C-alpha positions in Angstrom: 42.8 -26.7 29.4 46.6 -27.1 28.3 48.8 -29.8 28.4 52.3 -30.5 27.7 53.8 -33.9 26.0 57.1 -35.3 26.9 57.7 -37.8 24.0 60.5 -40.5 24.1 63.1 -40.2 21.5 62.6 -43.9 20.8 60.0 -46.5 20.8 57.0 -45.5 23.0 56.5 -48.2 25.5 53.3 -46.6 27.7 51.8 -43.3 27.6 50.9 -41.8 31.2 48.7 -38.8 31.6 49.8 -37.0 34.6 47.7 -35.0 37.2 49.7 -32.7 39.3 49.2 -31.8 43.1 48.7 -28.5 44.9 46.0 -29.1 47.1 43.5 -28.5 44.6 44.4 -24.7 44.3 47.8 -24.2 42.9 50.4 -25.4 40.4 50.3 -26.4 36.9 51.7 -28.9 34.5 55.4 -28.0 34.9 55.1 -28.7 38.6 56.6 -32.3 38.4 58.8 -32.0 35.3 61.7 -33.8 37.3 59.3 -37.2 36.9 58.2 -36.5 33.5 61.6 -36.1 32.1 62.7 -39.4 33.6 59.9 -41.1 32.6 60.3 -39.8 28.7 63.9 -40.8 29.0 62.9 -44.3 29.6 60.3 -44.8 26.8 57.6 -43.3 28.4 55.5 -40.5 27.0 53.7 -38.5 29.7 51.2 -35.5 29.1 51.2 -33.5 31.6 47.5 -31.8 32.0 46.2 -28.4 33.7 42.9 -28.3 34.8 40.8 -26.2 36.6 41.8 -25.1 40.0 39.8 -23.7 43.3 38.4 -21.6 44.6 37.2 -20.4 41.0 36.5 -24.1 40.1 35.3 -26.3 42.8 34.7 -29.9 43.3 34.0 -31.7 40.8 35.2 -29.5 38.1 39.0 -30.5 37.8 37.6 -34.4 38.1 35.9 -33.5 35.0 38.8 -32.0 33.3 40.9 -35.1 34.0 38.1 -37.5 32.5 38.2 -35.1 29.3 42.1 -35.3 29.4 42.1 -38.8 29.5 39.8 -39.3 26.7 41.4 -36.5 24.5 44.8 -38.1 24.9 43.2 -41.6 23.8 41.5 -40.0 20.8 44.6 -37.9 19.6 47.7 -40.2 20.5 48.0 -41.8 17.1 47.5 -38.3 15.5 50.5 -37.3 17.8 52.8 -40.1 16.4 52.2 -42.2 19.7 51.1 -45.9 19.8 51.8 -47.2 23.1 51.2 -50.5 24.3 50.0 -49.3 27.6 47.8 -46.0 28.6 48.0 -45.3 32.3 47.9 -42.6 35.0 49.8 -40.9 37.3 49.1 -38.5 39.9 50.9 -36.8 42.9 49.0 -35.5 46.4 45.6 -34.0 45.4 46.3 -35.0 41.9 46.3 -38.6 43.0 42.9 -38.4 44.3 41.5 -36.7 41.3 43.2 -39.7 38.9 41.9 -42.2 41.4 38.1 -41.1 41.0 38.6 -41.3 37.4 40.4 -44.7 37.3 38.1 -46.5 40.0 34.6 -44.9 38.3 35.9 -43.9 34.6 32.3 -43.6 33.5 30.9 -41.3 35.9 32.3 -38.1 34.3 31.7 -38.5 30.7 32.1 -35.9 28.3 29.6 -34.5 25.8 32.1 -33.7 23.2 31.4 -36.0 19.7 34.9 -36.0 18.8 35.6 -38.1 21.8 32.9 -40.7 21.3 34.0 -44.2 21.7 36.9 -43.1 23.8 37.0 -44.0 27.4 38.7 -43.1 30.6 39.8 -46.6 31.6 43.6 -46.8 32.3 45.7 -50.1 32.1 47.7 -48.9 35.4 48.0 -46.2 37.9 50.9 -44.7 39.8 50.1 -42.6 42.7 52.7 -40.5 44.7 51.9 -39.6 48.3 48.3 -39.5 47.3 45.0 -38.0 49.2 43.2 -41.3 49.2 41.0 -40.2 51.7 40.4 -36.2 51.8 38.2 -36.6 54.7 40.3 -38.1 56.9 42.8 -35.8 55.8 40.6 -32.7 56.2 40.0 -33.8 59.9 43.8 -34.4 60.6 44.8 -30.9 59.6 41.8 -29.3 61.8 43.1 -31.4 64.7 46.8 -30.3 64.3 45.9 -26.6 63.2 47.3 -27.0 59.7 45.7 -23.9 58.3 47.0 -24.1 55.0 45.6 -27.5 54.3 42.3 -26.5 56.0 42.0 -23.3 54.0 42.7 -25.6 50.6 40.0 -28.2 51.8 37.4 -25.0 52.2 38.5 -23.6 48.5 37.7 -26.9 46.9 35.0 -28.9 48.8 31.6 -27.6 49.4 31.4 -29.4 52.5 32.4 -32.9 54.2 29.6 -34.5 52.5 31.6 -33.6 49.1 34.9 -34.9 50.8 33.0 -38.3 51.6 31.6 -38.6 48.2 34.9 -37.8 46.3 36.8 -39.9 48.3 38.7 -42.9 46.7 39.0 -44.9 50.2 35.3 -44.4 50.9 34.3 -45.3 47.2 35.9 -48.7 47.2 34.7 -49.1 50.9 30.8 -48.5 49.6 31.3 -50.9 46.8 31.2 -48.2 44.0 34.5 -48.8 42.2 33.7 -50.2 38.5 37.0 -50.9 37.4 40.3 -51.6 39.1 43.4 -51.2 37.5 46.8 -52.2 38.6 48.4 -49.8 40.8 51.3 -48.6 42.6 51.4 -46.1 45.6 54.2 -44.5 46.7 54.5 -43.1 50.2 56.9 -41.5 52.5 56.8 -42.1 56.3 57.5 -38.8 57.7 55.0 -36.9 55.2 53.5 -34.0 57.2 50.4 -33.6 54.6 49.1 -37.5 54.7 49.1 -39.7 57.3 51.2 -42.5 55.7 49.1 -45.0 57.5 46.1 -43.9 54.9 47.9 -45.7 52.2 48.2 -49.1 54.2 44.4 -48.9 54.8 43.6 -48.0 51.1 46.0 -51.0 50.0 44.1 -53.5 52.2 40.6 -52.1 50.9 41.8 -52.7 47.2 43.1 -55.8 47.6 39.9 -57.0 49.3 37.7 -55.7 46.6 39.9 -57.7 44.0 42.4 -55.1 42.9 46.2 -55.6 42.5 48.4 -53.3 44.2 51.8 -52.5 45.2 52.4 -50.2 48.0 56.1 -49.0 48.6 57.4 -46.9 51.8 60.4 -44.4 51.8 61.3 -44.1 55.6 61.9 -40.6 56.7 60.7 -38.8 53.7 58.0 -36.1 53.3 55.4 -35.1 50.8 56.7 -34.6 47.5 59.9 -35.9 48.3 60.7 -36.5 44.8 60.3 -33.0 43.6 62.1 -31.6 46.7 65.2 -33.7 46.2 65.1 -35.7 43.3 68.9 -36.9 43.4 68.7 -38.3 46.8 69.0 -42.0 47.5 65.5 -42.7 47.9 64.3 -40.5 45.5 66.2 -42.0 42.7 65.1 -45.4 43.7 61.4 -43.9 43.7 61.5 -43.0 40.0 63.5 -46.3 39.1 60.6 -47.9 40.7 57.9 -46.2 38.7 59.4 -46.7 35.5 60.0 -50.4 36.0 56.5 -50.8 37.3 54.9 -49.1 34.3 57.3 -51.3 31.8 55.9 -54.3 34.0 
């Protein structure tokens, strides 16, 4: 595993482990650099992770890698000169799904490395941008609409629909399996071609009903990955500012 650390010039208010998107099959720790650099300029350190990708490595390999990355960063933050007041996570698209599985059940993928003994994967907060909150529903939507690239990515990562139901943040809440519920911010565009934006509403409703604190912010007419596609647009600059202000509390 590799990671890239974005270190603020001054005091570190929070440290964020970032999990990139890419439909479980592509991209790396540099994919969301515009978000990383923005946050670092505002006192928020970002540790952007690489992790194993499909089709060579299928579910749940990347979930385990993210869990390891969170624990590793907690174990090594002080050695790296970071003493943040808060420790959180940020995930985009499929990275949001992978991060949320760890945030909601942080003990499920415990790592055996003795150097990480005593360091858990719990997060103080989570920011999820255009996340895949219900991969089973997204798979069925992609099949119904003939979105071959998305269907192929699902087939590359997931063994079957049963696995999509198991590694499913929304259904995990629905089944009452979440053992931890950090405060959460979800950003979602209403013109997202990869995710039905109503899934974010359903997830937020279920999260609140289960006792979690969540804020959902929608951006009218924005597509999937809109911050990355057009970082200087009015909505993108508003979204970046919202992420930073939410982390600062």
